[in-house]
C-alpha positions as a Markdown table, in Angstrom:
| # | Residue | x | y | z |
|---|---|---|---|---|
| 1 | Unk | 190.7 | 2.7 | 79.1 |
| 2 | Unk | 190.5 | 1.3 | 75.6 |
| 3 | Unk | 190.9 | 3.5 | 72.5 |
| 4 | Unk | 190.5 | 2.5 | 68.9 |
| 5 | Unk | 193.0 | 5.1 | 67.7 |
| 6 | Unk | 193.4 | 4.8 | 64.0 |
| 7 | Unk | 192.2 | 3.0 | 60.9 |
| 8 | Unk | 194.9 | 3.5 | 58.3 |
| 9 | Unk | 194.4 | 3.2 | 54.6 |
| 10 | Unk | 196.8 | 0.8 | 53.0 |
| 11 | Unk | 197.3 | 1.0 | 49.2 |
| 12 | Unk | 199.0 | -1.4 | 46.8 |
| 13 | Unk | 199.3 | -0.8 | 43.1 |
| 14 | Unk | 200.3 | -3.3 | 40.5 |
| 15 | Unk | 202.6 | -2.7 | 37.6 |
| 16 | Unk | 202.4 | -6.1 | 36.1 |
| 17 | Unk | 201.5 | -7.2 | 39.7 |
| 18 | Unk | 201.7 | -5.3 | 42.9 |
| 19 | Unk | 203.0 | -2.1 | 44.5 |
| 20 | Unk | 202.2 | -0.7 | 47.9 |
| 21 | Unk | 202.1 | 3.1 | 47.8 |
| 22 | Unk | 202.2 | 5.3 | 50.9 |
| 23 | Unk | 199.7 | 8.0 | 51.3 |
| 24 | Unk | 199.4 | 10.6 | 54.0 |
| 25 | Unk | 197.0 | 9.4 | 56.7 |
| 26 | Unk | 196.7 | 11.5 | 59.8 |
| 27 | Unk | 193.7 | 11.4 | 62.2 |
| 28 | Unk | 193.1 | 11.3 | 65.8 |
| 29 | Unk | 190.4 | 9.5 | 67.7 |
| 30 | Unk | 189.4 | 10.3 | 71.2 |
| 31 | Unk | 187.0 | 7.5 | 72.1 |
| 32 | Unk | 187.6 | 7.3 | 75.8 |
| 33 | Unk | 185.8 | 5.1 | 78.2 |
| 34 | Unk | 186.1 | 5.2 | 82.0 |
| 35 | Unk | 188.6 | 2.7 | 83.4 |
| 36 | Unk | 188.3 | 0.9 | 86.6 |
| 37 | Unk | 192.0 | 0.8 | 87.5 |
| 38 | Unk | 193.0 | 2.4 | 90.8 |
| 39 | Unk | 195.3 | 5.0 | 89.2 |
| 40 | Unk | 192.5 | 6.4 | 87.0 |
| 41 | Unk | 190.1 | 6.4 | 90.0 |
| 42 | Unk | 192.7 | 8.2 | 92.1 |
| 43 | Unk | 193.3 | 10.8 | 89.5 |
| 44 | Unk | 189.5 | 11.4 | 89.1 |
| 45 | Unk | 189.2 | 11.7 | 92.8 |
| 46 | Unk | 192.0 | 14.2 | 92.9 |
| 47 | Unk | 190.2 | 16.3 | 90.3 |
| 48 | Unk | 193.1 | 15.9 | 87.8 |
| 49 | Unk | 191.6 | 14.7 | 84.4 |
| 50 | Unk | 193.3 | 11.8 | 82.6 |
| 51 | Unk | 194.8 | 12.8 | 79.3 |
| 52 | Unk | 193.2 | 10.7 | 76.5 |
| 53 | Unk | 195.4 | 8.6 | 74.2 |
| 54 | Unk | 195.9 | 10.0 | 70.7 |
| 55 | Unk | 197.6 | 8.5 | 67.7 |
| 56 | Unk | 199.2 | 9.9 | 64.6 |
| 57 | Unk | 200.4 | 7.7 | 61.7 |
| 58 | Unk | 203.5 | 9.4 | 60.4 |
| 59 | Unk | 204.4 | 6.9 | 57.6 |
| 60 | Unk | 202.3 | 4.2 | 55.9 |
| 61 | Unk | 203.4 | 0.6 | 55.3 |
| 62 | Unk | 204.8 | 0.4 | 51.8 |
| 63 | Unk | 205.7 | -2.8 | 50.0 |
| 64 | Unk | 207.0 | -1.1 | 46.8 |
| 65 | Unk | 206.5 | -2.6 | 43.4 |
| 66 | Unk | 206.3 | -6.4 | 42.7 |
| 67 | Unk | 205.5 | -8.7 | 39.8 |
| 68 | Unk | 204.0 | -12.1 | 40.0 |
| 69 | Unk | 205.6 | -14.8 | 37.8 |
| 70 | Unk | 203.7 | -18.0 | 37.5 |
| 71 | Unk | 200.6 | -19.0 | 39.4 |
| 72 | Unk | 202.1 | -20.0 | 42.7 |
| 73 | Unk | 201.8 | -16.7 | 44.6 |
| 74 | Unk | 204.1 | -15.5 | 47.3 |
| 75 | Unk | 204.8 | -13.4 | 50.3 |
| 76 | Unk | 206.4 | -10.0 | 50.8 |
| 77 | Unk | 207.5 | -9.2 | 54.4 |
| 78 | Unk | 208.5 | -5.9 | 56.0 |
| 79 | Unk | 210.3 | -6.1 | 59.3 |
| 80 | Unk | 209.0 | -3.5 | 61.8 |
| 81 | Unk | 212.4 | -2.8 | 63.3 |
| 82 | Unk | 214.7 | -2.5 | 60.3 |
| 83 | Unk | 212.2 | -1.9 | 57.5 |
| 84 | Unk | 213.9 | -4.7 | 55.5 |
| 85 | Unk | 211.9 | -6.3 | 52.8 |
| 86 | Unk | 212.0 | -10.1 | 52.2 |
| 87 | Unk | 210.4 | -11.9 | 49.2 |
| 88 | Unk | 209.4 | -15.5 | 49.1 |
| 89 | Unk | 207.6 | -17.4 | 46.3 |
| 90 | Unk | 206.9 | -16.5 | 42.7 |
| 91 | Unk | 207.4 | -12.8 | 43.1 |
| 92 | Unk | 209.9 | -10.5 | 41.4 |
| 93 | Unk | 211.0 | -7.2 | 42.9 |
| 94 | Unk | 210.4 | -4.4 | 40.4 |
| 95 | Unk | 212.3 | -1.8 | 42.5 |
| 96 | Unk | 211.2 | 1.0 | 44.7 |
| 97 | Unk | 211.7 | 1.6 | 48.3 |
| 98 | Unk | 209.8 | -0.6 | 50.9 |
| 99 | Unk | 209.1 | 1.1 | 54.2 |
| 100 | Unk | 207.7 | 0.0 | 57.6 |
| 101 | Unk | 204.8 | 2.0 | 58.9 |
| 102 | Unk | 205.4 | 4.5 | 61.8 |
| 103 | Unk | 203.1 | 6.0 | 64.4 |
| 104 | Unk | 203.2 | 8.2 | 67.4 |
| 105 | Unk | 201.1 | 8.0 | 70.6 |
| 106 | Unk | 200.5 | 10.9 | 72.9 |
| 107 | Unk | 198.9 | 10.8 | 76.3 |
| 108 | Unk | 199.5 | 10.8 | 80.1 |
| 109 | Unk | 203.3 | 11.0 | 80.7 |
| 110 | Unk | 204.8 | 7.9 | 82.3 |
| 111 | Unk | 201.8 | 5.7 | 81.7 |
| 112 | Unk | 202.1 | 2.2 | 80.4 |
| 113 | Unk | 200.3 | 1.5 | 77.2 |
| 114 | Unk | 199.6 | -1.6 | 75.1 |
| 115 | Unk | 199.4 | -1.2 | 71.2 |
| 116 | Unk | 197.6 | -4.0 | 69.3 |
| 117 | Unk | 197.2 | -4.7 | 65.6 |
| 118 | Unk | 194.7 | -7.1 | 64.0 |
| 119 | Unk | 196.0 | -10.6 | 63.0 |
| 120 | Unk | 194.8 | -10.4 | 59.4 |
| 121 | Unk | 193.3 | -7.9 | 57.0 |
| 122 | Unk | 191.8 | -8.6 | 53.5 |
| 123 | Unk | 192.9 | -6.1 | 50.9 |
| 124 | Unk | 190.9 | -5.7 | 47.7 |
| 125 | Unk | 191.5 | -4.2 | 44.3 |
| 126 | Unk | 188.9 | -2.6 | 42.0 |
| 127 | Unk | 189.2 | -5.5 | 39.6 |
| 128 | Unk | 188.1 | -7.9 | 42.4 |
| 129 | Unk | 191.5 | -9.3 | 43.2 |
| 130 | Unk | 192.2 | -10.1 | 46.9 |
| 131 | Unk | 195.5 | -10.1 | 48.9 |
| 132 | Unk | 196.0 | -10.7 | 52.6 |
| 133 | Unk | 198.0 | -8.5 | 55.0 |
| 134 | Unk | 198.9 | -10.7 | 58.0 |
| 135 | Unk | 201.3 | -11.2 | 60.9 |
| 136 | Unk | 201.3 | -7.5 | 61.7 |
| 137 | Unk | 203.5 | -6.5 | 64.6 |
| 138 | Unk | 205.2 | -3.4 | 66.1 |
| 139 | Unk | 208.7 | -2.9 | 67.4 |
| 140 | Unk | 207.3 | -2.2 | 70.9 |
| 141 | Unk | 207.6 | -4.5 | 73.9 |
| 142 | Unk | 204.4 | -6.1 | 75.1 |
| 143 | Unk | 204.0 | -3.3 | 77.7 |
| 144 | Unk | 205.5 | 0.1 | 76.6 |
| 145 | Unk | 205.7 | 3.4 | 78.5 |
| 146 | Unk | 205.0 | 6.9 | 77.3 |
| 147 | Unk | 208.0 | 9.2 | 78.0 |
| 148 | Unk | 208.1 | 12.2 | 80.3 |
| 149 | Unk | 206.4 | 14.4 | 77.6 |
| 150 | Unk | 203.7 | 11.8 | 77.1 |
| 151 | Unk | 204.9 | 10.6 | 73.7 |
| 152 | Unk | 205.9 | 7.2 | 72.3 |
| 153 | Unk | 206.9 | 6.4 | 68.7 |
| 154 | Unk | 206.7 | 3.0 | 67.1 |
| 155 | Unk | 207.1 | 1.2 | 63.8 |
| 156 | Unk | 205.0 | -1.6 | 62.4 |
| 157 | Unk | 205.3 | -4.2 | 59.7 |
| 158 | Unk | 203.9 | -7.4 | 58.4 |
| 159 | Unk | 203.6 | -9.6 | 55.4 |
| 160 | Unk | 201.5 | -9.3 | 52.3 |
| 161 | Unk | 200.4 | -12.7 | 50.9 |
| 162 | Unk | 199.3 | -13.0 | 47.2 |
| 163 | Unk | 197.9 | -16.0 | 45.4 |
| 164 | Unk | 197.5 | -17.1 | 41.8 |
| 165 | Unk | 197.0 | -14.4 | 39.2 |
| 166 | Unk | 196.4 | -11.5 | 41.6 |
| 167 | Unk | 196.8 | -8.0 | 40.3 |
| 168 | Unk | 195.6 | -4.5 | 41.0 |
| 169 | Unk | 195.9 | -1.6 | 43.4 |
| 170 | Unk | 194.9 | -3.0 | 46.8 |
| 171 | Unk | 193.2 | -1.1 | 49.6 |
| 172 | Unk | 192.3 | -2.0 | 53.2 |
| 173 | Unk | 192.3 | -0.6 | 56.7 |
| 174 | Unk | 194.4 | -1.4 | 59.8 |
| 175 | Unk | 192.6 | -0.8 | 63.0 |
| 176 | Unk | 195.3 | 0.0 | 65.5 |
| 177 | Unk | 194.2 | 0.0 | 69.2 |
| 178 | Unk | 196.0 | 1.4 | 72.2 |
| 179 | Unk | 195.1 | 1.0 | 75.9 |
| 180 | Unk | 196.4 | 2.5 | 79.1 |
| 181 | Unk | 197.5 | -0.2 | 81.5 |
C-alpha cells in the first residue's frame, strides 16, 4: 500500500538574505490502495481491516536567518539526527535557532514502513528569487517498524542551496510518502 501522506509548507524569509520560518502544518491523508502482499491479503480474508497510514508533521524544517555576502551563493545544511546547522559559502548566520523537521506516523502496530522524501524541491519567493532544497533525508533506517501502539516518530533535514543575489521569503512543498512493506 502506498500513501502520499503529507505536503508540508516550507517558508524562508530574508532579512538582508534568508530565513526559514516554521509554521504549523498538520494534515492527514488517507489515500489507500489495495496491496498485493500476502499479509494484507490474509488480513482481508480474516475480515480484519488494515489500519491506513497517517502522518502528522509536528515541527517544520527551519534554517533560521542568513545573509548572503558576495555573489557566490552557498549552502545551509540541517542534520536530521542532531538538528545541527552547517554553513558553507558566502553566507553569514544572522542568528536564530535552526531546527530539523519532525513527523509522526500512525498505522498498523508492528508493521514495517518505508518513508521517502523527494531528492530536490525548488523554493520560490514573491520577488521571483529561487532557492533549492536538496539532499533531504530522515533519521530512520531504510526499513523502519511501527511500535506496538502503531506509532513511529522521525526527524528530517536537508540542505538549502542559494545562488547569486537571492533574497526573499521562500516557499515550497515537501511531498513525504510512506508505504507499508
